[in-house]
Every structure is written in structure tokens, then in C-alpha cells.
N, CA and C atoms as an extended XYZ file, in Angstrom:
600
Properties=species:S:1:pos:R:3:atomname:S:1:resname:S:1:resid:I:1 pbc="F F F"
N       133.423      120.193      185.994 N   MET     1
C       132.194      121.015      185.738 CA  MET     1
C       132.205      121.696      184.428 C   MET     1
N       133.313      122.350      184.120 N   TYR     2
C       133.453      123.034      182.804 CA  TYR     2
C       133.394      122.172      181.716 C   TYR     2
N       134.391      121.202      181.687 N   SER     3
C       134.494      120.079      180.535 CA  SER     3
C       133.245      119.311      180.323 C   SER     3
N       132.574      119.061      181.409 N   ASN     4
C       131.263      118.011      181.284 CA  ASN     4
C       129.991      118.907      181.006 C   ASN     4
N       129.954      120.252      181.310 N   PHE     5
C       128.696      120.885      181.163 CA  PHE     5
C       128.637      122.221      180.446 C   PHE     5
N       129.460      123.175      181.104 N   LEU     6
C       129.606      124.350      180.589 CA  LEU     6
C       130.152      124.583      179.176 C   LEU     6
N       131.185      123.757      178.911 N   LYS     7
C       131.725      123.805      177.554 CA  LYS     7
C       130.850      123.633      176.423 C   LYS     7
N       130.010      122.442      176.560 N   ARG     8
C       128.907      122.295      175.639 CA  ARG     8
C       127.870      123.341      175.565 C   ARG     8
N       127.519      123.976      176.635 N   PHE     9
C       126.610      125.112      176.696 CA  PHE     9
C       127.260      126.266      175.879 C   PHE     9
N       128.415      126.678      176.155 N   PHE    10
C       129.036      127.786      175.495 CA  PHE    10
C       129.164      127.489      174.006 C   PHE    10
N       129.443      126.224      173.589 N   ASP    11
C       129.614      125.669      172.173 CA  ASP    11
C       128.231      126.119      171.482 C   ASP    11
N       127.246      125.638      172.066 N   SER    12
C       125.923      125.679      171.409 CA  SER    12
C       125.643      127.280      171.181 C   SER    12
N       125.676      128.068      172.232 N   ILE    13
C       125.390      129.469      172.131 CA  ILE    13
C       126.286      130.217      171.009 C   ILE    13
N       127.726      129.981      171.177 N   LEU    14
C       128.543      130.674      170.241 CA  LEU    14
C       128.443      130.238      168.791 C   LEU    14
N       128.293      128.928      168.611 N   SER    15
C       128.134      128.467      167.299 CA  SER    15
C       126.818      128.855      166.499 C   SER    15
N       125.835      129.051      167.398 N   PHE    16
C       124.475      129.480      166.738 CA  PHE    16
C       124.618      131.064      166.456 C   PHE    16
N       125.135      131.882      167.309 N   PHE    17
C       125.283      133.292      166.926 CA  PHE    17
C       126.482      133.500      165.940 C   PHE    17
N       127.375      132.520      165.822 N   GLY    18
C       128.542      132.616      164.867 CA  GLY    18
C       127.953      132.245      163.490 C   GLY    18
N       127.039      131.400      163.301 N   LEU    19
C       126.393      131.185      162.023 CA  LEU    19
C       125.628      132.197      161.625 C   LEU    19
N       124.801      132.916      162.533 N   LEU    20
C       123.912      134.170      162.268 CA  LEU    20
C       124.878      135.234      161.685 C   LEU    20
N       125.877      135.480      162.344 N   LEU    21
C       126.849      136.697      162.153 CA  LEU    21
C       127.441      136.367      160.852 C   LEU    21
N       127.957      135.271      160.566 N   LEU    22
C       128.659      134.916      159.265 CA  LEU    22
C       128.009      134.385      158.171 C   LEU    22
N       126.670      134.506      158.321 N   SER    23
C       125.770      134.015      157.154 CA  SER    23
C       125.967      134.722      155.964 C   SER    23
N       126.374      136.174      155.855 N   PRO    24
C       126.542      136.671      154.545 CA  PRO    24
C       127.837      136.070      153.999 C   PRO    24
N       128.928      136.035      154.772 N   VAL    25
C       130.158      135.381      154.350 CA  VAL    25
C       129.909      134.040      153.752 C   VAL    25
N       129.282      133.206      154.648 N   PHE    26
C       128.877      131.932      154.297 CA  PHE    26
C       128.261      131.680      152.931 C   PHE    26
N       127.286      132.577      152.672 N   LEU    27
C       126.645      132.588      151.357 CA  LEU    27
C       127.590      132.976      150.142 C   LEU    27
N       128.401      134.038      150.427 N   LEU    28
C       129.274      134.393      149.383 CA  LEU    28
C       130.337      133.448      148.878 C   LEU    28
N       130.961      132.725      150.069 N   VAL    29
C       131.786      131.804      149.928 CA  VAL    29
C       131.206      130.434      149.086 C   VAL    29
N       130.004      130.183      149.641 N   THR    30
C       129.319      128.992      148.956 CA  THR    30
C       129.017      129.224      147.405 C   THR    30
N       128.618      130.446      146.998 N   LEU    31
C       128.470      130.942      145.484 CA  LEU    31
C       129.778      130.679      144.887 C   LEU    31
N       130.847      131.418      145.465 N   GLY    32
C       132.211      131.312      144.869 CA  GLY    32
C       132.616      130.052      144.657 C   GLY    32
N       132.657      129.032      145.551 N   LEU    33
C       133.044      127.533      145.365 CA  LEU    33
C       132.116      126.859      144.586 C   LEU    33
N       130.727      127.299      144.607 N   PHE    34
C       129.926      126.480      143.625 CA  PHE    34
C       130.294      126.625      142.233 C   PHE    34
N       130.789      127.749      141.759 N   PHE    35
C       131.326      128.004      140.371 CA  PHE    35
C       132.735      127.448      140.140 C   PHE    35
N       133.387      127.524      141.254 N   ALA    36
C       134.980      127.144      141.112 CA  ALA    36
C       135.109      125.617      141.098 C   ALA    36
N       134.194      124.889      141.839 N   ASN    37
C       134.154      123.509      141.908 CA  ASN    37
C       133.014      122.748      141.232 C   ASN    37
N       132.612      123.343      140.157 N   ASN    38
C       131.598      122.678      139.353 CA  ASN    38
C       130.256      122.265      140.186 C   ASN    38
N       129.795      123.208      140.887 N   GLY    39
C       128.554      122.957      141.606 CA  GLY    39
C       128.716      122.226      143.023 C   GLY    39
N       129.962      122.039      143.384 N   LYS    40
C       130.272      121.351      144.682 CA  LYS    40
C       130.953      122.275      145.615 C   LYS    40
N       130.278      123.093      146.382 N   PRO    41
C       130.900      123.999      147.322 CA  PRO    41
C       131.287      123.430      148.639 C   PRO    41
N       130.757      122.299      148.920 N   PHE    42
C       130.852      121.640      150.308 CA  PHE    42
C       131.791      120.388      150.222 C   PHE    42
N       132.520      120.179      151.150 N   PHE    43
C       133.516      118.898      151.372 CA  PHE    43
C       132.884      118.277      152.488 C   PHE    43
N       132.314      116.948      152.436 N   ILE    44
C       131.778      116.155      153.569 CA  ILE    44
C       132.544      114.763      153.666 C   ILE    44
N       133.075      114.646      154.991 N   GLN    45
C       134.054      113.398      155.013 CA  GLN    45
C       133.711      112.807      156.405 C   GLN    45
N       133.779      111.399      156.502 N   GLU    46
C       133.759      110.974      157.801 CA  GLU    46
C       135.073      111.185      158.608 C   GLU    46
N       134.861      111.522      159.996 N   ARG    47
C       135.973      111.742      160.858 CA  ARG    47
C       135.694      111.055      162.141 C   ARG    47
N       136.657      110.676      163.004 N   PRO    48
C       136.361      110.170      164.296 CA  PRO    48
C       136.120      111.490      165.428 C   PRO    48
N       135.229      111.253      166.131 N   GLY    49
C       134.761      112.261      167.214 CA  GLY    49
C       135.216      111.781      168.563 C   GLY    49
N       134.501      112.178      169.479 N   LYS    50
C       134.751      111.779      170.995 CA  LYS    50
C       134.616      110.388      171.053 C   LYS    50
N       135.521      109.745      171.733 N   ASP    51
C       135.615      108.434      171.940 CA  ASP    51
C       135.687      107.389      170.592 C   ASP    51
N       136.177      108.187      169.515 N   GLY    52
C       136.232      107.529      168.258 CA  GLY    52
C       134.991      107.274      167.485 C   GLY    52
N       133.944      107.819      168.006 N   VAL    53
C       132.732      107.825      167.330 CA  VAL    53
C       132.612      108.486      165.843 C   VAL    53
N       132.325      107.900      164.829 N   ILE    54
C       132.450      108.492      163.523 CA  ILE    54
C       131.162      109.504      163.185 C   ILE    54
N       131.559      110.653      162.711 N   PHE    55
C       130.559      111.595      162.253 CA  PHE    55
C       131.068      112.226      160.927 C   PHE    55
N       130.214      113.026      160.348 N   LYS    56
C       130.446      113.592      159.068 CA  LYS    56
C       130.722      115.044      159.112 C   LYS    56
N       132.063      115.322      158.867 N   ILE    57
C       132.464      116.821      159.000 CA  ILE    57
C       132.040      117.466      157.809 C   ILE    57
N       131.701      118.826      157.951 N   ILE    58
C       131.352      119.812      156.948 CA  ILE    58
C       132.418      120.922      156.831 C   ILE    58
N       132.975      120.996      155.498 N   LYS    59
C       133.906      121.983      155.341 CA  LYS    59
C       133.485      122.617      153.907 C   LYS    59
N       134.183      123.903      153.759 N   PHE    60
C       133.971      124.288      152.265 CA  PHE    60
C       135.096      123.558      151.478 C   PHE    60
N       134.730      123.298      150.178 N   LYS    61
C       135.552      122.490      149.301 CA  LYS    61
C       136.611      123.454      148.598 C   LYS    61
N       137.836      123.426      149.123 N   THR    62
C       138.852      124.231      148.513 CA  THR    62
C       139.602      123.664      147.271 C   THR    62
N       139.348      122.375      147.020 N   MET    63
C       140.140      121.719      145.966 CA  MET    63
C       139.127      121.063      145.040 C   MET    63
N       139.283      121.047      143.698 N   ASN    64
C       138.519      120.359      142.687 CA  ASN    64
C       138.881      118.962      142.650 C   ASN    64
N       138.099      118.250      141.687 N   ASP    65
C       138.383      116.833      141.540 CA  ASP    65
C       139.210      116.456      140.327 C   ASP    65
N       140.087      117.266      139.895 N   ARG    66
C       140.954      117.032      138.847 CA  ARG    66
C       141.750      115.735      138.842 C   ARG    66
N       141.846      114.935      137.935 N   LYS    67
C       142.546      113.657      137.924 CA  LYS    67
C       143.627      113.450      136.832 C   LYS    67
N       144.596      112.677      136.836 N   ASP    68
C       145.585      112.431      135.825 CA  ASP    68
C       145.014      111.602      134.764 C   ASP    68
N       145.753      111.234      133.792 N   ALA    69
C       145.339      110.306      132.812 CA  ALA    69
C       144.925      108.788      133.247 C   ALA    69
N       145.516      108.484      134.372 N   GLU    70
C       145.084      107.080      134.972 CA  GLU    70
C       143.935      107.200      135.857 C   GLU    70
N       143.337      108.397      136.017 N   GLY    71
C       142.257      108.520      136.810 CA  GLY    71
C       142.491      108.784      138.356 C   GLY    71
N       143.768      109.023      138.613 N   ASN    72
C       144.109      109.355      140.008 CA  ASN    72
C       144.037      110.784      140.291 C   ASN    72
N       143.592      111.113      141.461 N   LEU    73
C       143.483      112.700      141.889 CA  LEU    73
C       144.998      113.252      141.797 C   LEU    73
N       144.874      114.440      141.222 N   LEU    74
C       146.267      115.240      141.284 CA  LEU    74
C       146.626      115.558      142.655 C   LEU    74
N       147.724      116.118      142.896 N   SER    75
C       148.293      116.670      144.140 CA  SER    75
C       147.391      117.591      144.654 C   SER    75
N       147.459      117.988      145.928 N   ASP    76
C       146.610      118.978      146.662 CA  ASP    76
C       146.943      120.368      146.079 C   ASP    76
N       148.249      120.604      145.836 N   ALA    77
C       148.606      121.971      145.212 CA  ALA    77
C       148.095      122.089      143.839 C   ALA    77
N       147.950      121.067      142.978 N   GLU    78
C       147.408      121.159      141.670 CA  GLU    78
C       145.889      121.303      141.653 C   GLU    78
N       145.206      120.782      142.723 N   ARG    79
C       143.694      120.985      142.755 CA  ARG    79
C       143.213      122.053      143.643 C   ARG    79
N       144.063      122.845      144.150 N   LEU    80
C       143.596      123.993      144.925 CA  LEU    80
C       143.170      125.086      143.834 C   LEU    80
N       141.900      125.559      143.950 N   THR    81
C       141.479      126.638      143.211 CA  THR    81
C       141.840      127.963      143.740 C   THR    81
N       141.819      128.933      142.853 N   VAL    82
C       142.130      130.342      143.183 CA  VAL    82
C       141.224      130.778      144.346 C   VAL    82
N       139.911      130.410      144.261 N   VAL    83
C       139.081      130.825      145.336 CA  VAL    83
C       139.281      130.011      146.546 C   VAL    83
N       139.636      128.712      146.308 N   GLY    84
C       139.981      127.723      147.394 CA  GLY    84
C       141.191      128.269      148.232 C   GLY    84
N       142.155      128.702      147.527 N   LYS    85
C       143.459      129.291      148.162 CA  LYS    85
C       143.045      130.417      149.119 C   LYS    85
N       142.284      131.349      148.729 N   LEU    86
C       141.876      132.315      149.517 CA  LEU    86
C       141.126      131.993      150.738 C   LEU    86
N       140.077      131.021      150.514 N   VAL    87
C       139.239      130.518      151.532 CA  VAL    87
C       140.170      129.788      152.609 C   VAL    87
N       141.220      129.077      152.071 N   ARG    88
C       141.966      128.284      152.988 CA  ARG    88
C       142.974      129.214      153.812 C   ARG    88
N       143.377      130.185      153.145 N   LYS    89
C       144.323      130.989      153.727 CA  LYS    89
C       143.733      131.898      154.984 C   LYS    89
N       142.424      132.287      154.736 N   THR    90
C       141.835      132.989      155.691 CA  THR    90
C       140.994      131.995      156.766 C   THR    90
N       141.172      130.685      156.565 N   SER    91
C       140.562      129.665      157.452 CA  SER    91
C       138.979      129.728      157.247 C   SER    91
N       138.435      130.317      156.220 N   LEU    92
C       136.953      130.302      156.014 CA  LEU    92
C       136.491      128.960      155.674 C   LEU    92
N       137.356      127.989      155.351 N   ASP    93
C       136.915      126.606      154.940 CA  ASP    93
C       136.399      125.914      156.149 C   ASP    93
N       136.732      126.549      157.508 N   GLU    94
C       136.308      125.792      158.608 CA  GLU    94
C       134.853      126.343      159.102 C   GLU    94
N       134.373      127.368      158.603 N   VAL    95
C       133.082      127.996      159.145 CA  VAL    95
C       131.941      126.992      158.981 C   VAL    95
N       131.785      126.164      158.038 N   PRO    96
C       130.579      125.159      157.974 CA  PRO    96
C       130.737      124.230      159.247 C   PRO    96
N       131.882      124.157      159.894 N   GLN    97
C       132.025      123.207      160.988 CA  GLN    97
C       131.232      123.647      162.230 C   GLN    97
N       130.834      124.999      162.142 N   LEU    98
C       129.944      125.399      163.288 CA  LEU    98
C       128.527      124.752      163.204 C   LEU    98
N       128.247      124.079      161.999 N   ILE    99
C       127.040      123.240      162.093 CA  ILE    99
C       127.267      122.019      162.932 C   ILE    99
N       128.517      121.390      162.625 N   ASN   100
C       129.024      120.249      163.501 CA  ASN   100
C       128.871      120.527      164.986 C   ASN   100
N       129.354      121.721      165.358 N   VAL   101
C       129.438      122.135      166.736 CA  VAL   101
C       127.964      122.220      167.328 C   VAL   101
N       127.125      122.791      166.465 N   LEU   102
C       125.805      122.951      166.972 CA  LEU   102
C       124.999      121.615      167.092 C   LEU   102
N       125.425      120.672      166.240 N   LYS   103
C       124.914      119.316      166.386 CA  LYS   103
C       125.544      118.477      167.512 C   LYS   103
N       126.594      118.951      168.024 N   GLY   104
C       127.218      118.177      169.222 CA  GLY   104
C       128.517      117.265      168.688 C   GLY   104
N       128.562      117.186      167.299 N   ASP   105
C       129.733      116.422      166.911 CA  ASP   105
C       130.973      116.944      167.211 C   ASP   105
N       131.219      118.202      167.412 N   MET   106
C       132.457      118.958      167.573 CA  MET   106
C       132.228      120.071      168.793 C   MET   106
N       133.374      120.667      169.224 N   SER   107
C       133.422      121.549      169.968 CA  SER   107
C       134.102      122.685      169.286 C   SER   107
N       133.950      124.073      169.760 N   LEU   108
C       134.819      125.151      169.111 CA  LEU   108
C       136.255      124.884      169.366 C   LEU   108
N       136.613      124.532      170.515 N   ILE   109
C       138.001      124.248      170.955 CA  ILE   109
C       138.286      122.829      171.345 C   ILE   109
N       139.369      122.128      170.607 N   GLY   110
C       139.705      120.786      170.914 CA  GLY   110
C       140.616      120.305      169.917 C   GLY   110
N       141.174      119.171      169.962 N   PRO   111
C       141.937      118.473      169.021 CA  PRO   111
C       141.312      118.407      167.796 C   PRO   111
N       142.048      118.636      166.756 N   ARG   112
C       141.416      118.537      165.252 CA  ARG   112
C       140.878      117.128      164.919 C   ARG   112
N       139.684      116.935      164.350 N   PRO   113
C       139.419      115.597      163.841 CA  PRO   113
C       140.055      115.298      162.657 C   PRO   113
N       140.893      114.050      162.787 N   LEU   114
C       141.799      113.601      161.687 CA  LEU   114
C       140.880      112.705      161.022 C   LEU   114
N       141.840      111.885      159.961 N   LEU   115
C       141.214      111.005      159.214 CA  LEU   115
C       140.914      109.649      159.899 C   LEU   115
N       139.868      109.004      159.547 N   VAL   116
C       139.419      107.718      160.069 CA  VAL   116
C       140.468      106.711      159.944 C   VAL   116
N       141.258      106.486      158.796 N   GLN   117
C       142.346      105.636      158.681 CA  GLN   117
C       143.405      105.711      159.525 C   GLN   117
N       143.653      106.956      160.492 N   TYR   118
C       144.601      107.152      161.254 CA  TYR   118
C       144.478      106.501      162.589 C   TYR   118
N       143.202      106.085      162.864 N   LEU   119
C       142.728      105.468      164.181 CA  LEU   119
C       143.648      104.310      164.659 C   LEU   119
N       143.844      103.400      163.816 N   PRO   120
C       144.777      102.336      164.261 CA  PRO   120
C       146.343      102.571      164.306 C   PRO   120
N       146.604      103.678      163.950 N   LEU   121
C       148.047      104.131      163.884 CA  LEU   121
C       148.412      104.822      165.128 C   LEU   121
N       147.504      105.280      165.989 N   TYR   122
C       147.811      105.948      167.340 CA  TYR   122
C       148.385      104.966      168.293 C   TYR   122
N       149.375      105.419      169.122 N   ASN   123
C       149.747      104.712      170.279 CA  ASN   123
C       148.726      104.929      171.546 C   ASN   123
N       148.914      104.320      172.527 N   GLU   124
C       147.930      104.738      173.672 CA  GLU   124
C       147.841      106.042      174.183 C   GLU   124
N       148.982      106.789      174.216 N   GLU   125
C       149.048      108.212      174.676 CA  GLU   125
C       148.360      109.141      173.567 C   GLU   125
N       148.533      108.822      172.370 N   GLN   126
C       147.914      109.557      171.238 CA  GLN   126
C       146.405      109.422      171.331 C   GLN   126
N       145.919      108.198      171.602 N   LYS   127
C       144.456      107.869      171.686 CA  LYS   127
C       143.643      108.842      172.571 C   LYS   127
N       144.505      109.292      173.503 N   LYS   128
C       143.693      110.243      174.542 CA  LYS   128
C       143.169      111.600      173.907 C   LYS   128
N       143.504      111.847      172.751 N   ARG   129
C       143.068      113.110      172.016 CA  ARG   129
C       141.596      112.944      171.758 C   ARG   129
N       141.086      111.555      171.732 N   HIS   130
C       139.669      111.199      171.499 CA  HIS   130
C       138.840      111.264      172.768 C   HIS   130
N       139.395      111.509      173.877 N   ASP   131
C       138.702      111.620      175.185 CA  ASP   131
C       137.668      112.835      175.264 C   ASP   131
N       137.869      113.785      174.393 N   VAL   132
C       137.161      115.016      174.308 CA  VAL   132
C       136.499      115.236      172.875 C   VAL   132
N       135.475      115.890      172.768 N   ARG   133
C       135.024      116.348      171.393 CA  ARG   133
C       136.090      117.000      170.677 C   ARG   133
N       136.362      116.657      169.322 N   PRO   134
C       137.321      117.438      168.457 CA  PRO   134
C       136.832      118.924      168.290 C   PRO   134
N       137.754      119.796      167.959 N   GLY   135
C       137.529      121.165      167.777 CA  GLY   135
C       137.863      121.654      166.363 C   GLY   135
N       137.101      122.986      166.153 N   ILE   136
C       137.501      123.559      165.004 CA  ILE   136
C       138.903      124.234      165.071 C   ILE   136
N       139.298      124.634      166.235 N   THR   137
C       140.626      124.832      166.437 CA  THR   137
C       141.178      124.288      167.720 C   THR   137
N       142.493      124.413      168.009 N   GLY   138
C       143.032      123.666      169.251 CA  GLY   138
C       144.328      124.158      169.562 C   GLY   138
N       144.929      123.614      170.612 N   TRP   139
C       146.166      124.095      171.199 CA  TRP   139
C       147.314      123.751      170.274 C   TRP   139
N       147.157      122.802      169.414 N   ALA   140
C       148.227      122.436      168.243 CA  ALA   140
C       148.026      123.535      167.282 C   ALA   140
N       146.818      123.997      166.947 N   GLN   141
C       146.773      124.793      165.749 CA  GLN   141
C       147.312      126.179      166.147 C   GLN   141
N       147.175      126.636      167.420 N   VAL   142
C       147.793      127.890      167.798 CA  VAL   142
C       149.219      127.840      168.063 C   VAL   142
N       149.787      126.697      167.957 N   ASN   143
C       151.261      126.409      168.205 CA  ASN   143
C       151.966      125.845      167.108 C   ASN   143
N       151.381      126.202      165.825 N   GLY   144
C       152.148      125.759      164.620 CA  GLY   144
C       151.269      125.231      163.362 C   GLY   144
N       150.156      124.732      163.778 N   ARG   145
C       149.077      124.112      162.819 CA  ARG   145
C       149.917      123.080      161.984 C   ARG   145
N       149.809      123.200      160.639 N   ASN   146
C       150.319      122.328      159.774 CA  ASN   146
C       151.886      122.500      159.591 C   ASN   146
N       152.460      123.513      160.241 N   ALA   147
C       153.928      123.792      160.089 CA  ALA   147
C       154.792      122.944      161.088 C   ALA   147
N       154.218      122.233      162.024 N   ILE   148
C       154.837      121.316      162.957 CA  ILE   148
C       154.593      119.975      162.701 C   ILE   148
N       155.430      119.116      163.412 N   SER   149
C       155.423      117.627      163.144 CA  SER   149
C       154.202      117.046      163.733 C   SER   149
N       153.885      115.705      163.189 N   TRP   150
C       152.637      115.025      163.825 CA  TRP   150
C       152.937      114.826      165.394 C   TRP   150
N       154.119      114.482      165.725 N   GLN   151
C       154.414      114.199      167.121 CA  GLN   151
C       154.141      115.348      167.980 C   GLN   151
N       154.629      116.525      167.571 N   GLN   152
C       154.216      117.738      168.158 CA  GLN   152
C       152.835      118.159      168.395 C   GLN   152
N       152.083      117.873      167.181 N   LYS   153
C       150.735      117.967      167.310 CA  LYS   153
C       150.039      117.272      168.324 C   LYS   153
N       150.335      115.813      168.371 N   PHE   154
C       149.797      114.922      169.224 CA  PHE   154
C       150.081      115.328      170.819 C   PHE   154
N       151.554      115.708      170.894 N   ASP   155
C       151.683      116.154      172.219 CA  ASP   155
C       150.896      117.331      172.827 C   ASP   155
N       150.634      118.270      171.826 N   TYR   156
C       149.874      119.378      172.145 CA  TYR   156
C       148.360      118.962      172.508 C   TYR   156
N       147.934      118.033      171.589 N   ASP   157
C       146.621      117.575      171.879 CA  ASP   157
C       146.337      116.926      173.059 C   ASP   157
N       147.227      115.965      173.401 N   VAL   158
C       147.057      115.225      174.717 CA  VAL   158
C       147.275      116.270      175.851 C   VAL   158
N       148.046      117.136      175.752 N   TRP   159
C       148.286      118.155      176.927 CA  TRP   159
C       146.982      118.938      177.121 C   TRP   159
N       146.324      119.299      176.003 N   TYR   160
C       145.087      120.108      176.089 CA  TYR   160
C       144.144      119.298      176.820 C   TYR   160
N       143.965      117.878      176.594 N   VAL   161
C       142.897      117.135      177.063 CA  VAL   161
C       143.141      117.135      178.680 C   VAL   161
N       144.445      117.155      179.057 N   ALA   162
C       144.663      117.054      180.485 CA  ALA   162
C       144.521      118.202      181.168 C   ALA   162
N       144.477      119.300      180.476 N   ASN   163
C       144.556      120.757      181.072 CA  ASN   163
C       143.412      121.593      180.650 C   ASN   163
N       142.268      121.006      180.087 N   ILE   164
C       141.195      121.619      179.564 CA  ILE   164
C       140.556      122.633      180.720 C   ILE   164
N       140.148      123.853      180.364 N   SER   165
C       139.657      124.780      181.159 CA  SER   165
C       139.007      125.940      180.473 C   SER   165
N       138.271      126.682      181.106 N   LEU   166
C       137.656      127.911      180.315 CA  LEU   166
C       138.666      128.878      179.955 C   LEU   166
N       139.555      129.194      180.893 N   LYS   167
C       140.703      130.143      180.554 CA  LYS   167
C       141.581      129.601      179.513 C   LYS   167
N       141.891      128.372      179.463 N   LEU   168
C       142.705      127.786      178.263 CA  LEU   168
C       141.942      128.008      176.880 C   LEU   168
N       140.592      127.746      176.891 N   ASP   169
C       139.646      127.898      175.673 CA  ASP   169
C       139.761      129.179      175.242 C   ASP   169
N       139.675      130.172      176.173 N   VAL   170
C       139.410      131.700      175.833 CA  VAL   170
C       140.910      132.020      175.234 C   VAL   170
N       141.901      131.486      175.755 N   LEU   171
C       143.304      131.836      175.280 CA  LEU   171
C       143.458      131.284      173.951 C   LEU   171
N       143.039      129.979      173.544 N   ILE   172
C       143.169      129.353      172.279 CA  ILE   172
C       142.341      130.262      171.374 C   ILE   172
N       141.153      130.726      171.589 N   LEU   173
C       140.228      131.371      170.809 CA  LEU   173
C       140.960      132.542      170.337 C   LEU   173
N       141.432      133.440      171.214 N   PHE   174
C       142.033      134.613      170.917 CA  PHE   174
C       143.358      134.469      169.978 C   PHE   174
N       144.150      133.392      170.336 N   LYS   175
C       145.342      133.130      169.693 CA  LYS   175
C       144.964      132.551      168.117 C   LYS   175
N       143.743      132.036      168.122 N   THR   176
C       143.441      131.510      166.805 CA  THR   176
C       142.990      132.825      165.884 C   THR   176
N       142.442      133.748      166.417 N   ILE   177
C       142.127      134.894      165.680 CA  ILE   177
C       143.289      135.507      165.226 C   ILE   177
N       144.320      135.636      166.115 N   GLN   178
C       145.632      136.256      165.634 CA  GLN   178
C       146.346      135.611      164.571 C   GLN   178
N       146.129      134.358      164.598 N   LYS   179
C       146.770      133.343      163.582 CA  LYS   179
C       146.170      133.402      162.307 C   LYS   179
N       144.705      133.621      162.291 N   VAL   180
C       144.021      133.681      161.121 CA  VAL   180
C       144.368      134.979      160.368 C   VAL   180
N       144.413      136.106      161.064 N   PHE   181
C       144.884      137.496      160.608 CA  PHE   181
C       146.308      137.431      159.984 C   PHE   181
N       147.065      136.637      160.584 N   LYS   182
C       148.531      136.772      160.238 CA  LYS   182
C       148.781      135.521      159.191 C   LYS   182
N       147.875      134.673      159.010 N   GLY   183
C       147.988      133.715      157.893 CA  GLY   183
C       149.166      132.696      158.220 C   GLY   183
N       149.468      132.442      159.621 N   GLU   184
C       150.537      131.423      160.108 CA  GLU   184
C       150.243      130.091      160.088 C   GLU   184
N       151.236      129.313      159.777 N   GLY   185
C       151.005      127.835      159.926 CA  GLY   185
C       150.111      127.178      158.975 C   GLY   185
N       149.631      127.586      157.837 N   ILE   186
C       148.640      127.296      157.149 CA  ILE   186
C       149.004      125.753      156.455 C   ILE   186
N       150.281      125.844      155.942 N   SER   187
C       150.809      124.866      155.175 CA  SER   187
C       151.907      124.090      155.794 C   SER   187
N       152.257      122.776      155.481 N   GLY   188
C       153.475      122.199      155.731 CA  GLY   188
C       154.613      122.678      155.087 C   GLY   188
N       155.791      122.163      155.277 N   ASP   189
C       156.945      122.622      154.559 CA  ASP   189
C       157.027      122.059      153.062 C   ASP   189
N       156.476      120.900      152.835 N   ALA   190
C       156.769      120.357      151.531 CA  ALA   190
C       155.414      120.169      150.776 C   ALA   190
N       154.355      120.381      151.254 N   VAL   191
C       153.005      120.120      150.451 CA  VAL   191
C       152.150      121.456      150.754 C   VAL   191
N       150.937      121.475      149.923 N   ALA   192
C       150.067      122.575      150.036 CA  ALA   192
C       149.240      122.556      151.367 C   ALA   192
N       148.997      121.375      151.761 N   THR   193
C       148.229      121.291      153.099 CA  THR   193
C       149.151      120.670      154.325 C   THR   193
N       149.237      119.489      154.292 N   ALA   194
C       150.100      118.719      155.390 CA  ALA   194
C       150.460      117.303      154.918 C   ALA   194
N       151.492      116.830      155.297 N   GLU   195
C       151.970      115.457      155.138 CA  GLU   195
C       151.055      114.570      155.905 C   GLU   195
N       150.731      113.262      155.215 N   PRO   196
C       149.895      112.480      155.750 CA  PRO   196
C       150.511      111.711      157.027 C   PRO   196
N       149.727      111.429      158.043 N   PHE   197
C       150.213      110.623      159.135 CA  PHE   197
C       150.564      109.212      158.889 C   PHE   197
N       151.740      108.664      158.990 N   LYS   198
C       152.001      107.204      158.605 CA  LYS   198
C       152.318      106.284      159.772 C   LYS   198
N       152.019      106.787      160.954 N   GLY   199
C       152.195      106.087      162.258 CA  GLY   199
C       153.421      106.344      162.848 C   GLY   199
N       153.827      105.759      164.102 N   ASN   200
C       154.884      105.955      164.830 CA  ASN   200
C       155.986      105.144      164.508 C   ASN   200
């Protein structure tokens, strides 16, 4: 009942009012990133959603497009702008995804939508993370985010899919708020964001 009907209802209501309440912040961040990223405040990329259906995720663009002499993009750490670091640290880069939630591409709570190229790398158990809509935050994010291994993330994602409930979603929402204020688990140990998934 909850996962099939009420969850989507709550997603629609909360994302709508979330966008209204955060509209001043949305505008300020957009302006800041517009100037920091040469007129490109948004990052739009294809991601797999429920059942692996591809959609376009919307985030604030925290990294510029600087390249080396050979035309290759510099590392994440080198491309993170001053404004981008602040936006990422406070998790404000996720705010535009409320639009994805309102559209029905995503849920407020669920496994994070990862890169399309990861799809063929999942084993059968890991593929279960696509049985539900991906979320802005999830069980893996409140249990380590980018500071834990890929296997741990997938274990948390699959566990969430098997145990989804209103009580669990409320718990994750409150834990997410705590994590954002503490700034925990934002980056992996060796890189500015997270190591790429290379398969099992």
C-alpha cells in the first residue's frame, strides 16, 4: 500500500512545497554557479531509474569544464569551484532533483541513481536496487554516503528495497538532515567525490 501508492503521493506533495520553500536558495545558488561556471549553473545527465528506465537528472553544476593540454577533463578536485565546494558540502547540489521527484522520475527516498554505464556491471542481487524509484537520499547515504565501499552501498540499497516503509523513510529523512548539518560522508577517502564503480 505505502510503496505502491502513498509514497508517490507524499513525494509529490513534499517536493512541490520543498521547491516553494527553497526557491530563494534555489535562485541564489543558480546565480552563484552561473558566474562560477561560465553561464552553466545546472548539470543534466542521463541516469537509470525504476526498472532501469533512463531519465535526465537535474543537479546544480559544482564543477567547471577545465581541461588539460590534451583536451581531457581535469580531476574532480581540480574542477570543483569555490562556490561548488560550498554547494556540495551543504548538499544544495541535490535541490534541483525535487523537479525530478515532482515529475515522477525519482522519489525523495530511495537508492541513488548512478551512472548508465554501471548497469551491465551489477550482479543479480545489486540489480534489485532498480525495483523502486531512485531517491535524492537513501539508506546508504545516511550510513556513510561516499565514505563507504560500493559493496556496502549496494547492500544498503537492496536492504532498503526489501524493507521499504513509511517509518523507514521518515527515519532516513531525519538522518539525512543530521548528516547535511554535520557534513559527514561527503567524499571518498582518495578523491573529491567518489571512486568509480568498476564491477564485482
